[in-house]
C-alpha positions in Angstrom: 66.0 98.7 39.9 63.0 101.1 39.0 60.6 98.2 39.3 62.1 97.5 42.7 61.3 100.9 44.0 58.0 100.8 42.5 57.1 97.5 44.2 58.4 99.1 47.7 56.1 102.0 47.2 53.1 100.0 46.1 53.5 97.8 49.2 53.6 100.8 51.7 50.6 102.3 53.1 52.3 105.6 53.7 55.5 107.4 53.0 58.8 105.7 52.6 61.8 107.4 53.4 64.7 107.7 50.8 66.9 106.3 53.4 64.8 103.2 53.7 64.5 102.7 50.1 68.2 103.0 49.7 68.6 100.4 52.4 66.4 98.0 50.8 67.8 98.4 47.2 71.4 99.0 48.1 71.8 102.1 46.0 72.5 105.6 47.0 69.8 108.1 48.0 70.8 110.3 44.9 70.0 107.2 42.8 66.8 106.6 44.4 65.9 110.1 43.5 66.8 109.6 40.0 64.7 106.5 39.7 61.8 108.4 41.4 62.0 111.1 38.7 62.2 108.4 35.9 58.9 106.9 37.5 57.2 110.3 37.5 58.2 110.9 33.8 56.6 107.5 33.0 53.3 108.8 34.6 53.4 107.6 38.0 52.0 110.2 40.5 54.4 110.2 43.5 54.2 112.6 46.3 57.5 113.7 47.9 57.7 115.4 51.3 60.8 116.6 53.1 61.6 114.3 56.1 58.9 111.9 55.3 60.1 110.4 51.9 57.9 109.3 48.9 54.4 108.0 48.5 52.8 106.5 45.4 49.5 108.5 44.7 48.3 106.7 41.5 49.8 104.6 38.6 49.2 105.0 34.9 47.5 102.3 33.1 50.7 100.9 31.3 51.4 97.5 29.9 54.0 95.9 32.3 55.5 92.5 31.9 56.2 92.2 35.8 52.5 93.3 36.5 51.2 90.6 34.2 53.6 88.0 35.4 52.8 88.3 39.2 49.1 87.6 38.3 50.0 84.5 36.3 49.0 81.0 37.4 50.4 79.4 34.3 53.1 76.5 33.5 54.4 78.0 30.4 52.2 80.5 28.8 53.9 83.9 29.6 57.3 82.3 30.4 58.6 85.5 28.4 56.8 88.5 28.0 58.0 91.0 25.5 56.3 94.5 25.8 56.4 97.1 22.9 55.5 100.6 23.1 54.6 100.7 19.4 55.2 97.9 16.9 53.8 97.0 13.5 51.7 93.9 14.9 52.3 91.6 17.8 51.9 88.6 15.4 54.9 90.0 13.3 56.8 90.3 16.4 56.1 86.8 17.5 57.1 85.5 14.0 60.5 87.2 14.5 61.1 85.2 17.7 59.7 82.0 16.5 62.8 80.2 17.8 61.6 81.1 21.5 60.0 78.6 23.6 56.4 77.8 23.6 54.3 80.3 25.5 56.3 83.4 24.8 53.9 86.4 24.7 54.2 89.7 22.7 52.1 92.5 23.8 52.1 96.2 22.5 50.6 99.5 23.8 50.1 100.4 20.1 50.1 98.5 16.8 50.3 100.4 13.6 49.8 97.4 11.4 47.4 95.2 13.3 45.4 92.8 11.2 42.0 91.4 11.5 40.6 88.3 9.6 40.4 88.4 5.7 43.4 90.9 5.7 41.3 93.7 7.2 43.2 96.2 9.5 42.6 96.1 13.3 42.4 99.4 14.9 44.5 99.4 18.2 45.1 102.7 19.8 47.3 103.6 22.7 46.3 102.9 26.3 42.8 101.4 25.4 43.2 97.6 25.0 45.0 94.4 25.3 46.9 93.6 21.9 48.9 90.4 22.3 50.1 87.4 20.5 51.1 84.0 21.9 53.7 81.7 20.3 52.7 78.1 20.4 54.4 74.9 19.2 51.7 72.3 19.5 52.1 68.7 18.6 49.3 68.7 16.0 48.7 68.2 12.3 48.3 71.4 10.3 44.7 70.6 9.5 43.9 71.0 13.2 45.5 74.5 13.9 42.3 76.4 13.1 40.8 74.9 16.1 43.1 76.9 18.2 41.2 80.0 17.3 38.2 78.5 18.8 40.1 77.8 21.9 41.1 81.3 22.1 37.6 82.6 21.6 36.5 80.6 24.5 39.2 81.9 26.7 38.3 85.6 25.7 34.6 84.8 26.7 35.8 83.7 30.1 38.0 86.7 30.4 35.5 89.2 29.3 32.4 88.1 31.1 29.3 90.5 30.7 27.5 88.0 28.6 30.2 87.9 25.8 29.7 85.2 23.1 31.6 83.9 20.1 30.5 84.7 16.6 32.0 81.5 14.9 34.9 81.2 14.4 37.0 84.1 15.6 35.0 87.1 16.8 33.9 87.9 20.4 30.9 89.9 20.6 28.7 91.4 23.5 25.1 91.8 22.2 25.5 92.5 18.5 28.9 94.2 18.6 32.4 93.1 18.5 34.8 93.5 21.5 37.6 91.2 20.4 39.1 89.8 17.3 41.4 86.8 17.0 43.9 85.8 14.1 45.8 82.6 14.2 48.6 82.2 11.7 51.1 79.1 11.4 54.3 78.1 9.7 54.0 74.6 8.7 55.1 71.8 6.4 53.0 69.0 4.7 52.6 67.1 7.8 54.3 69.1 10.5 53.8 72.4 12.4 56.7 74.5 13.0 54.9 77.2 15.1 51.6 79.0 15.5 50.9 82.5 16.4 47.6 83.4 18.1 46.9 87.1 18.0 44.1 88.3 20.3 43.0 92.1 20.4 40.5 93.0 23.2 38.8 96.5 23.3 39.2 97.1 26.9 38.8 100.8 28.0 38.0 102.3 24.5 35.5 105.3 24.9 34.3 105.4 21.4 34.8 104.5 17.8 35.0 106.2 14.4 31.5 106.4 12.8 32.2 103.8 10.1 32.8 101.0 12.7 30.8 102.3 15.6 27.7 100.2 14.8 29.6 96.9 15.0 32.4 97.6 17.6 32.2 97.9 21.4 34.6 97.6 24.4 34.5 96.5 28.0 34.3 100.0 29.1 31.2 100.9 26.9 29.4 97.8 28.0 30.0 98.2 31.7 30.9 101.9 32.3 34.1 100.9 34.3 37.6 101.2 33.6 39.8 98.1 33.8 43.3 97.6 34.6 44.8 96.2 31.3 47.6 94.1 33.0 44.8 92.2 35.1 42.8 91.5 31.9 45.9 90.4 30.1 46.9 88.1 32.9 43.4 86.7 33.1 43.5 86.0 29.5 46.8 84.1 29.5 45.5 82.1 32.6 42.4 81.2 30.6 44.1 80.4 27.5 46.6 78.0 29.1 43.6 76.3 30.9 41.8 75.5 27.6 44.9 75.1 25.4 46.3 72.3 27.6 42.9 70.6 27.4 43.0 71.0 23.5 46.6 69.4 23.5 45.5 66.4 25.7 42.2 65.7 24.2 41.7 67.8 21.1 38.9 70.2 20.6 36.2 67.7 21.9 37.5 68.5 25.4 36.3 72.0 25.3 33.4 71.8 22.5 30.5 71.6 25.0 31.6 75.0 26.6 32.4 76.5 23.2 28.9 75.6 21.9 27.4 77.2 24.9 29.3 80.5 24.1 28.7 80.4 20.4 25.9 82.9 19.6 26.1 81.8 15.9 24.2 78.6 16.7 20.3 78.5 16.3 20.5 81.7 14.2 20.1 82.3 10.5 23.3 82.7 8.7 24.5 83.7 5.3 27.7 82.0 4.1 30.0 83.6 1.5 32.7 81.0 0.1 33.9 80.2 -3.2 32.2 83.5 -4.5 28.6 81.8 -3.7 26.4 82.9 -1.0 24.3 80.1 0.8 21.6 80.8 3.4 20.6 78.5 6.1 20.6 77.9 9.9 23.8 77.4 12.0 22.8 74.2 14.2 26.1 72.8 15.5 30.0 73.1 15.5 31.4 69.6 14.9 34.6 68.1 16.6 36.7 69.5 13.8 35.5 73.0 14.6 33.4 73.3 11.4 30.0 75.2 11.5 27.2 72.9 10.8 24.5 74.6 8.5 21.1 73.3 7.5 20.3 74.7 4.0 17.3 74.3 1.8 19.6 71.8 -0.1 20.7 69.8 2.8 23.3 70.1 5.5 26.8 71.7 4.8 29.9 72.0 6.9 31.7 75.2 6.6 35.4 75.3 7.4 36.3 78.7 5.9 34.8 81.6 4.1 32.7 84.5 5.6 29.6 83.8 7.8 27.2 86.7 8.4 24.9 86.1 11.5 21.3 87.5 11.6 21.3 90.4 14.2 25.0 90.9 14.3 27.1 93.5 12.5 24.0 94.9 10.7 22.9 91.5 9.0 19.1 91.7 9.6 
């Protein structure tokens, strides 16, 4: 009911009387007043004038499932949206709801246990970013699941704009700084995937970072000087994700690979690859149809499917 009253206020250009809201909602004027008070407590600025009614002055930037859903143009991504004020990590919430249908989305205002790649923590403060996970159940071999990370990276690039690019395989950067991290996890058996959780964290309205990460982290706000409505960014991301994910399901990674290559800032650069406790230097020349990074080294061409890749000019690698 509170959402219905909020929708009435948002659709009105001026004041709406308590009597009219009562008529439209089928509740008493006293109940209307209680819901208005609740909306004010949630951060909505609502002007109240005797004999005129109520007018919405401004809305807080709160993650709201209904606000996201009305912007979606998807078949199944976002069929359910779970919103958490605070949680350990949205990936963990998705795993806990793994029996849900494909496309369920889990999004939080705050994560206190967010994870990045290689077990690193992911900072996700309140009111600044889009921290979400999508539950997927692809008909794919376990060996193909890492490719979904590339699909997600491309989706984020299209969402963020501003010349964002992908540092292979799972970071989205603007210039030399990271604006988004992606963590894909799965539950699988030898030849069958039970489910996949794709976690995406975008720094949207973050105004600054701690000194230890400020040299390698940025946000959409820092890069543009503009604040963004996070529900709009979340919906845009989910629309883009379904677009590319459906292509991936139909034709495999090759269906999106050309676009991925165009967005991949790793290609054409000198890289340092750390895997199996060894460091190999070379030049990144391609991403193949399995999602592997193709690197030309002094000893020949190698294909990198895992490990840590440092790219010259990004995150301080010079």
